[in-house]
C-alpha positions in Angstrom: -0.1 -0.3 -0.1 1.4 3.5 -0.7 2.8 4.8 2.4 1.0 8.5 1.6 -2.4 6.8 2.0 -1.9 4.5 5.1 -3.6 6.0 7.9 -5.8 8.2 5.9 -7.7 9.6 9.8 -4.4 9.7 11.7 -2.7 11.7 8.6 -5.6 14.1 8.6 -5.6 14.6 12.1 -1.4 15.3 12.7 -2.1 17.7 9.4 -4.8 19.6 11.2 -3.0 19.9 14.1 -0.2 21.4 12.3 -1.6 23.9 10.4 -3.4 24.8 13.3 0.0 25.7 15.4 1.4 27.2 12.5 -1.0 29.5 12.1 -1.5 30.1 15.9 2.2 31.1 15.9 2.1 33.5 12.9 -0.8 35.4 14.8 0.8 35.4 18.2 4.0 36.6 17.3 5.5 39.1 20.1 6.2 42.6 19.1 10.5 42.2 18.1 9.3 39.8 15.6 6.6 42.5 13.7 5.3 45.7 15.2 2.0 46.1 15.2 1.8 49.0 13.1 3.5 47.5 10.2 2.8 48.8 7.2 4.3 49.3 3.3 4.9 52.9 4.3 7.2 52.3 7.3 8.6 48.6 7.4 12.6 48.4 6.0 12.3 46.4 2.6 13.4 43.1 2.1 14.1 42.0 -1.2 16.7 39.4 -2.5 19.2 41.2 -4.0 18.1 44.4 -2.5 19.1 45.2 0.9 17.1 48.0 2.6 18.7 51.4 2.0 18.1 52.8 5.6 16.0 51.9 8.8 13.1 53.7 8.8 11.9 55.1 11.9 8.4 56.7 13.1 6.6 59.0 15.6 3.2 58.9 16.5 0.9 62.2 17.1 1.6 64.1 20.4 5.2 62.7 20.7 8.9 64.3 20.3 10.3 63.2 17.0 14.0 61.6 18.6 16.7 63.8 18.8 19.2 64.1 16.3 22.2 61.5 17.8 24.5 60.2 15.4 24.7 56.4 14.8 27.2 55.1 16.7 28.9 51.3 15.8 30.7 49.5 18.6 33.9 50.7 17.4 32.8 54.7 17.6 32.4 55.0 14.1 29.6 57.8 13.5 27.3 56.7 10.6 25.1 59.4 10.7 22.0 61.1 12.0 19.1 59.0 14.0 15.3 59.9 13.2 13.5 60.0 9.8 15.4 61.8 7.5 14.8 62.8 4.0 16.7 59.7 2.9 14.4 57.8 5.2 11.0 59.1 3.4 13.2 58.7 -0.2 13.3 54.5 1.0 9.9 54.5 2.7 8.4 55.7 -1.1 11.2 53.0 -3.0 10.1 50.5 -0.3 6.2 51.1 -0.9 6.8 51.2 -5.0 8.7 48.0 -4.8 6.2 46.3 -2.8 3.3 47.2 -5.8 6.1 45.5 -8.5 5.8 42.1 -10.4 9.4 41.7 -9.0 8.8 41.8 -5.3 5.3 40.3 -5.7 6.7 36.9 -7.3 9.3 36.8 -5.8 7.5 37.0 -2.3 5.1 34.2 -3.5 8.0 32.3 -5.3 5.3 32.2 -8.7 7.2 30.0 -11.3 7.9 33.0 -13.5 10.4 33.9 -11.0 11.5 30.6 -9.8 12.3 29.7 -13.7 14.7 32.5 -14.0 16.3 32.3 -10.8 20.2 31.7 -10.5 20.9 31.2 -6.7 21.3 28.8 -5.0 18.0 27.6 -3.2 16.4 25.0 -1.1 12.7 24.9 -0.7 10.7 22.3 1.3 6.7 22.6 1.0 4.1 20.6 2.6 0.8 21.3 1.1 -2.6 19.4 2.3 -5.5 20.3 0.3 -9.5 19.6 1.3 -11.8 19.4 -1.6 -15.8 18.7 -1.1 -16.7 15.0 -1.4 -13.0 14.3 -1.8 -11.2 14.4 1.5 -7.7 15.3 2.2 -4.9 15.4 -0.1 -1.3 15.2 1.6 1.9 16.4 -0.7 5.5 17.0 0.7 7.5 18.9 -2.0 11.2 19.3 -2.4 13.4 21.6 -4.7 16.9 22.3 -5.0 18.5 24.8 -7.3 22.3 24.8 -6.9 24.3 27.7 -8.4 27.6 26.6 -10.1 29.8 30.1 -9.7 32.7 28.2 -11.3 31.1 28.6 -14.6 30.2 32.8 -14.4 27.1 32.1 -12.6 25.1 31.5 -15.2 24.3 27.4 -14.4 22.5 25.9 -12.1 21.2 22.5 -11.1 17.9 21.9 -10.6 16.7 18.7 -8.5 12.6 18.5 -7.6 10.6 15.7 -6.0 7.1 16.6 -6.4 4.1 14.5 -7.6 3.0 17.3 -10.5 6.9 18.9 -10.7 7.5 18.7 -14.8 4.8 16.1 -15.9 3.5 16.6 -19.3 0.9 13.5 -19.3 -1.4 16.4 -17.6 -3.3 18.3 -20.4 -3.7 21.9 -19.3 -1.7 21.8 -16.2 0.2 24.6 -16.2 1.0 28.0 -14.0 -2.1 29.4 -14.5 -3.5 26.4 -12.6 -5.1 27.1 -9.4 -4.8 23.7 -6.5 -7.6 21.0 -7.4 -8.1 17.9 -6.2 -5.2 15.2 -7.1 -5.3 11.6 -6.7 -2.4 10.5 -8.7 0.3 10.8 -5.5 2.9 9.1 -7.6 6.1 11.5 -7.4 8.3 12.8 -10.0 12.0 12.9 -9.0 13.6 15.6 -11.9 17.4 16.8 -12.0 18.1 19.2 -14.6 20.6 21.3 -15.6 20.0 24.8 -17.2 22.3 27.0 -18.5 21.6 31.2 -18.6 22.9 32.3 -22.3 21.0 35.2 -21.7 19.9 36.9 -18.2 18.7 40.4 -17.6 15.7 42.7 -16.3 14.0 42.4 -19.5 15.4 39.3 -21.3 16.2 35.6 -20.4 17.6 32.5 -22.2 17.9 29.3 -21.0 18.8 26.0 -22.1 18.0 23.1 -20.1 18.6 19.3 -19.9 18.0 16.6 -17.8 16.0 13.3 -16.5 12.9 12.4 -14.8 12.3 9.4 -12.8 8.9 8.2 -12.2 7.2 4.7 -11.4 10.2 3.1 -12.6 10.8 5.0 -15.4 13.5 7.0 -16.9 12.7 10.2 -19.3 14.9 12.7 -20.7 14.2 16.0 -21.6 15.5 19.0 -23.2 13.6 22.5 -22.7 14.6 25.9 -24.1 12.8 28.9 -22.5 12.6 32.4 -23.6 11.2 35.5 -21.6 10.6 39.1 -23.0 9.7 42.2 -21.4 7.8 45.0 -23.1 7.3 48.4 -21.1 3.9 49.9 -22.6 3.5 53.3 -21.2 2.2 52.3 -17.8 1.6 48.8 -18.5 4.1 46.0 -19.0 3.9 42.8 -21.3 5.5 39.7 -20.9 6.1 37.1 -23.5 7.2 33.3 -22.3 7.8 30.6 -24.4 9.0 27.2 -23.3 9.4 24.5 -26.2 10.4 21.2 -24.2 11.0 17.7 -25.8 10.4 14.6 -23.8 11.6 11.5 -25.3 8.1 9.6 -24.5 5.8 12.3 -25.6 8.1 14.0 -27.9 7.7 18.0 -28.2 5.3 20.2 -26.9 5.4 24.0 -26.2 3.7 26.2 -23.8 3.1 30.2 -24.2 2.4 32.4 -21.8 1.1 36.4 -22.3 1.2 38.5 -18.7 -0.5 42.3 -19.2 0.1 43.7 -15.7 0.2 47.4 -13.8 0.0 48.7 -10.5 -3.3 49.8 -9.5 -3.4 53.0 -7.3 -1.2 52.5 -3.9 -3.0 49.4 -3.0 -3.2 46.6 -5.6 -1.0 44.8 -8.6 -3.3 43.5 -11.6 -2.5 41.1 -13.9 -4.0 39.6 -17.0 -2.6 35.7 -18.1 -3.0 34.3 -21.1 -1.5 30.6 -21.3 -1.3 27.7 -24.4 -0.5 24.6 -24.6 0.2 22.1 -27.3 1.2 18.3 -27.4 2.7 16.4 -30.2 0.7 13.1 -29.0 -2.6 14.8 -27.6 -5.5 16.3 -29.3 -6.3 19.8 -29.2 -4.7 22.7 -27.7 -5.2 23.6 -24.0 -5.1 27.6 -23.0 -6.5 29.3 -19.9 -7.4 32.8 -18.8 -6.8 34.2 -15.4 -7.1 37.5 -13.9 -5.2 38.4 -10.8 -5.3 40.8 -8.0 -2.2 41.2 -5.4 -2.5 43.5 -2.5 0.8 43.4 -0.3 -0.1 43.7 3.4 3.4 44.4 4.4 6.9 42.9 3.9 5.6 40.1 5.4 2.5 39.3 4.2 0.2 39.4 0.7 -3.0 38.5 -0.6 -3.9 37.5 -4.3 -7.2 37.4 -5.8 -8.0 34.9 -8.8 -10.5 34.2 -11.1 -9.8 32.0 -14.4 -11.1 29.4 -16.9 -9.5 26.5 -18.6 -10.8 25.7 -22.2 -9.7 22.8 -25.0 -10.2 23.6 -28.5 -11.9 20.9 -30.7 -14.4 21.5 -33.1 -15.6 24.6 -30.8 -13.8 26.0 -27.9 -15.1 24.1 -24.9 -14.5 26.0 -21.5 -13.8 23.2 -18.8 -13.6 24.7 -15.7 -13.9 28.0 -14.0 -12.0 28.8 -10.9 -12.4 31.4 -8.3 -9.7 31.7 -5.4 -7.8 33.9 -2.9 -4.6 33.3 -1.3 -3.0 34.5 1.9 0.6 34.3 2.4 2.4 35.4 5.3 6.6 35.0 6.6 6.1 34.3 10.3 8.7 33.2 13.5 11.8 33.2 10.6 12.6 35.0 7.2 12.6 31.7 5.8 9.3 30.3 6.7 6.0 31.1 5.2 2.3 29.7 5.4 -0.5 29.7 3.1 -4.2 29.7 3.2 -5.6 29.7 -0.2 -9.6 29.3 -0.5 -11.3 27.9 -3.8 -14.3 27.3 -5.5 -14.0 25.1 -9.0 -17.1 25.3 -11.5 -15.8 22.2 -13.7 -18.0 20.8 -16.3 -18.1 17.3 -15.5 -19.6 18.2 -12.7 -22.2 20.6 -14.8 -20.4 23.6 -13.4 -21.8 23.0 -9.9 -19.7 24.8 -7.5 -17.0 22.6 -5.7 -15.5 24.3 -2.9 -11.7 23.6 -1.3 -9.2 24.8 0.9 -5.2 24.5 0.5 -2.6 25.1 3.7 0.9 25.2 2.6 3.9 25.4 4.7 7.4 26.3 3.2 10.6 26.8 4.2 13.0 28.2 2.2 16.8 27.9 2.4 20.0 29.4 0.8 20.9 32.6 -1.0 17.7 33.5 -2.3 16.1 32.7 1.4 
């Protein structure tokens, strides 16, 4: 019997208790971990590769401003005046703008768009528990290791992943737009790939990957050219992503994604994404359209709201499913620990578009230069 399916009651009980404790810890942190007045306007920004410029200090109404005494290191070197200065205000504005950027949001949520082009050493360990109506619990551990090879001028990395859905081309329509859904398949893929960053910049990436995947006693080799291009269109950004992988078992496939995005006001970030996937050995063309609205709450938490649909071409374009979901993600206890709560409702064609509610709980740990 598959170990992931043994003792379902005990597993569900342990998962439920573990998620409850994680969430309880997050909401009962001491003030030293995150001040009650945490906000995007005042908290220093923590970004991969972008350290905070200055500490930001604030005073409430009725309180006197702190005296302008110099910062002093232990060795007695003066570093500058304390208190909210002009540079502190500039840093707060920059932090606020960066929080509403695609880079920060994709980095914080560790979106596939960000993970695909990241060239840093990082290990990600994730535990997910998903509950859906009439289906019960599904529990999945996921492990991914990105290993940078600095001897090759920071252009090469090795990726090792253990995940039931990682790089699985046998599931038509499953792509980076797919929201959490119930999956009865508990077989795990183990994928190892070597990627070379031929071109890497803020506007353009060209990456070539070669690797193998092991599943159910079979090895499959693959090559995966990946290209990304970013265009600035006044207040909008347009991102084109193209991947053309070749698998030794299913031959060629193609995945194309177009993102159109921009900040909305001082609070939200909007993205519309269209993704299309073609398989040489599958009939039809699978595509999905999703509208996403992200809301940074602080440098430690964010919300996203998603509305999307998956389609399949044939004699006519057929709507397969509509999904409505929201996701709350928070860094807690340590800078490298996150938890997610993602309630969703699916309206699948095979159930005559009747509502199928579900909820996902995730606990994630990140280690390395990227964490």
